[in-house]
C-alpha positions in Angstrom: 137.5 138.2 61.9 134.0 137.8 60.4 131.0 137.5 62.7 129.9 134.0 63.4 126.2 133.2 63.7 125.2 130.9 66.6 121.8 129.1 66.7 120.3 127.8 69.9 118.4 124.5 69.6 116.7 124.0 73.0 113.5 122.9 74.8 111.4 125.8 76.2 111.6 124.0 79.6 115.3 125.0 79.6 114.7 128.6 78.7 116.1 129.8 82.0 119.4 128.0 81.5 119.5 129.3 77.9 119.1 132.8 79.1 121.9 132.4 81.6 124.2 131.1 78.8 123.3 134.0 76.5 124.2 136.4 79.4 127.7 134.8 79.5 128.1 135.2 75.8 127.7 139.0 76.1 131.4 139.8 75.7 131.6 137.7 72.5 128.7 139.7 71.1 130.1 143.0 72.2 133.4 142.2 70.5 131.5 141.3 67.3 132.7 137.7 67.4 129.2 136.1 67.3 125.6 137.0 66.8 123.0 134.7 68.4 119.6 133.5 67.3 116.8 131.5 68.9 113.1 131.1 68.3 112.2 133.9 70.7 113.5 136.3 68.1 110.8 135.5 65.6 108.7 138.5 64.9 105.0 138.6 65.2 103.3 137.1 62.2 106.3 135.0 61.1 105.8 131.4 60.1 107.4 129.5 62.9 108.7 126.4 61.2 110.1 128.2 58.1 111.6 131.0 60.2 113.5 128.5 62.5 114.5 126.4 59.5 116.0 129.4 57.6 118.0 130.4 60.7 119.2 126.9 61.3 120.4 126.7 57.6 122.4 129.8 57.8 124.0 129.3 61.2 127.7 128.7 61.5 127.5 127.2 65.0 124.5 125.2 66.3 124.3 124.7 70.0 122.3 121.6 71.0 121.2 122.5 74.6 120.8 119.0 75.8 118.5 117.9 78.6 115.9 115.2 79.2 113.3 117.6 77.7 115.5 118.2 74.7 115.8 114.5 74.0 112.0 114.0 74.6 111.1 116.8 72.2 110.2 115.6 68.8 110.9 119.0 67.3 114.3 119.5 69.0 115.5 115.9 68.5 113.7 114.8 65.3 113.9 118.1 63.3 116.5 120.6 64.6 119.1 118.0 65.8 118.8 115.9 62.6 119.4 118.9 60.4 122.2 120.2 62.6 124.1 116.9 62.4 123.6 116.7 58.6 125.1 120.2 58.2 127.9 119.3 60.6 128.7 116.1 58.7 128.7 118.1 55.4 131.2 120.6 56.9 128.6 123.4 56.6 128.3 124.2 60.3 129.7 123.0 63.6 127.2 121.3 66.0 128.2 121.6 69.7 126.3 119.6 72.3 125.9 121.7 75.5 124.8 119.4 78.3 122.5 121.4 80.6 121.0 118.6 82.7 121.8 114.9 83.4 120.5 112.6 80.7 121.7 109.7 78.5 123.0 112.0 75.8 126.0 109.8 74.9 123.6 107.3 73.3 122.2 110.0 71.0 123.4 110.5 67.4 125.6 113.4 68.6 127.2 111.3 71.3 130.5 111.1 69.4 130.9 114.9 69.4 133.0 116.7 71.9 130.5 118.3 74.3 130.6 121.3 76.6 131.1 122.0 79.5 134.3 119.9 79.8 133.9 116.2 80.1 130.2 116.6 79.3 129.5 117.4 82.9 125.9 118.8 83.0 125.7 122.5 83.9 123.4 121.8 86.8 125.9 119.4 88.4 128.6 122.1 88.7 129.1 123.7 92.1 129.3 127.2 90.6 127.0 127.7 87.6 129.1 130.7 86.4 132.1 128.4 86.0 130.1 126.0 83.9 128.8 128.8 81.6 132.3 130.3 81.4 133.7 126.9 80.2 131.0 126.8 77.6 131.7 130.4 76.5 135.3 129.6 76.0 134.4 126.5 73.9 132.2 128.7 71.7 134.9 131.4 71.4 137.4 128.7 70.2 134.8 127.3 67.7 134.1 130.8 66.4 137.8 131.5 66.0 138.3 128.3 64.1 135.4 129.0 61.8 136.4 132.6 61.2 140.0 131.7 60.4 139.4 128.7 58.2 135.8 128.9 57.1 135.3 125.4 58.5 133.2 124.3 61.4 136.2 122.8 63.3 137.0 119.4 64.6 135.2 116.9 66.7 135.5 113.3 67.6 133.7 112.5 64.4 135.8 111.2 61.6 133.6 112.7 58.9 135.8 114.8 56.6 134.9 118.5 56.4 134.0 120.1 53.1 134.0 123.7 52.0 131.1 125.6 53.7 128.3 126.8 51.5 127.4 130.5 51.3 124.2 131.3 53.1 121.6 133.4 51.3 119.7 136.2 53.1 116.5 134.9 54.7 113.2 136.5 55.3 113.6 136.0 59.0 116.8 137.9 59.0 115.8 140.6 56.6 114.8 143.1 59.4 117.9 144.0 61.4 117.6 144.2 65.1 119.6 143.6 68.3 119.9 140.2 69.9 120.4 141.9 73.2 116.7 141.8 74.2 116.9 140.2 77.6 115.3 142.0 80.5 116.2 141.3 84.1 113.8 138.8 85.5 111.9 139.5 88.7 111.3 137.0 91.4 108.6 137.1 94.1 108.9 136.1 97.7 107.1 132.9 96.8 109.7 132.1 94.1 112.5 132.5 96.7 110.7 130.4 99.2 110.1 127.6 96.7 113.7 127.8 95.6 115.2 127.5 99.1 112.7 124.8 100.1 113.7 122.8 96.9 117.4 123.3 97.8 116.8 122.0 101.3 114.9 118.9 100.1 117.7 118.2 97.6 120.3 118.5 100.3 118.4 116.1 102.6 118.4 113.4 99.8 122.0 114.2 99.0 123.2 113.6 102.6 121.1 110.5 103.1 122.4 108.9 99.9 126.0 110.0 100.6 126.0 108.5 104.1 124.8 105.2 102.7 127.5 105.2 100.0 130.2 106.2 102.6 129.1 103.3 104.7 129.1 100.8 101.8 132.6 101.8 100.7 134.4 101.8 104.1 134.5 98.9 106.6 133.9 99.9 110.2 132.1 103.1 109.1 128.4 103.6 110.0 126.4 106.6 108.8 123.2 107.9 110.5 120.7 110.2 108.8 117.7 111.4 110.8 114.9 113.7 109.6 113.8 115.6 112.6 110.9 117.4 110.9 110.1 119.3 107.7 112.8 121.9 108.3 115.6 120.0 110.0 117.8 116.9 109.6 120.9 115.5 111.3 123.8 113.5 110.0 126.5 111.5 111.8 129.4 109.2 111.0 130.8 106.6 113.4 133.8 104.4 113.3 133.5 101.3 115.4 130.8 102.9 117.4 132.7 106.2 118.1 131.3 109.4 116.6 133.7 111.1 114.2 131.5 113.9 112.9 128.0 115.2 113.5 126.0 118.1 112.0 122.5 119.5 111.9 121.1 121.3 108.8 118.0 123.4 108.9 115.9 125.8 106.9 116.4 129.3 108.2 119.9 130.8 107.6 121.6 133.7 109.3 119.3 136.1 107.3 116.2 134.1 108.2 115.6 132.9 104.6 118.3 130.3 103.9 119.9 127.1 105.1 122.1 126.8 108.2 124.8 124.3 109.0 126.0 123.6 112.5 128.5 121.0 113.9 127.7 118.5 116.6 124.5 118.6 118.6 124.3 122.3 118.8 120.9 124.0 119.3 118.9 125.6 116.6 120.3 129.0 117.4 123.9 127.9 116.7 125.3 128.3 113.1 128.7 127.5 111.7 127.8 128.3 108.1 124.8 129.6 106.3 123.5 129.8 102.7 121.2 132.6 101.5 119.3 133.1 98.3 120.9 135.5 95.8 118.9 137.0 92.9 120.8 137.0 89.6 119.8 138.7 86.4 118.1 135.5 85.0 118.0 133.1 88.0 118.2 132.4 91.7 121.4 131.1 93.3 122.6 130.1 96.7 125.5 132.0 98.3 127.6 131.1 101.3 128.1 133.5 104.1 131.7 132.5 104.2 132.2 131.6 107.8 134.1 128.4 106.9 137.3 130.4 105.9 139.3 127.3 105.2 137.1 126.4 102.2 137.6 127.6 98.7 133.9 128.5 98.4 133.6 132.3 98.7 130.7 134.7 99.1 131.0 135.5 95.3 130.4 131.9 94.3 127.0 131.2 92.8 126.0 127.8 94.1 123.6 125.4 92.4 121.6 122.9 94.5 124.4 120.4 93.8 127.1 122.8 94.7 125.5 123.9 98.0 124.9 120.3 99.1 128.5 119.4 98.2 129.7 122.4 100.2 127.9 121.4 103.4 129.0 117.8 102.9 132.6 118.9 102.7 132.2 120.8 106.0 130.7 117.7 107.5 133.2 115.1 106.3 136.3 117.3 106.8 136.8 116.2 110.5 136.5 112.6 109.5 139.1 112.9 106.7 141.5 114.6 109.2 141.2 111.6 111.5 141.5 109.0 108.8 
């Protein structure tokens, strides 16, 4: 199997997510299945536009890392995406939209292409970010295998017929061989961690408030109550015909002191039924459950996004209500 070249088209505002995806592609690179390229590999003194253009022209797979910033970038959208889709339509390369963050990507010119992760669900909306990147990695492995075995970019929802791929000539940007494994583990300060957990807590408060409203709208006789106690605490409750079915309090300050705690009912601030803490990954910060709710599928090994953490606590909160329904 010949090595397949993968090009990242992305907004620099999504560099952190790009780094995490590249980490997950490590096995494909170790096995010699793919080699990756993005603009951070340009050497000092290189002409940026021509260097990027040359790599884009020789790539076998072009990943469009889609986000609101990608769609808003004139260079990503107007230059890189346009050329990627032309090469895809000509059968010279395979363009794969990778949906990083929620945006109206289905209305874009690549909206007819099969996106990753599955069903086009944005990476940041997955409960476990590792699962999202694993799904993308598998899609890239399949695309690389299809290219290596047939020399064609593979299939998509597009009905454009594929033609024989053109041979790529050596480029100036690629003339100096070097490794693509240039990532260095990122460091995070205490301030970074504090801002991360505070952001997660604020997201969770909005998540619970909106979910309670929707639960009430969809179910007759159900009333939801959200109350913000202060900057670090909020409560949620669900009633049926005036009788409380479930209550909880969520607050900043987990079992380790720097996290988010969940407690059932009207328990005091010292009571905790579950807790989330900040975990430092190679390229990003995550949330990790202590694992006190043993009935749940979330484990201490799961890397939770803001969405995943909020959904986890919501599942603990609504579980008594669903048992009584």
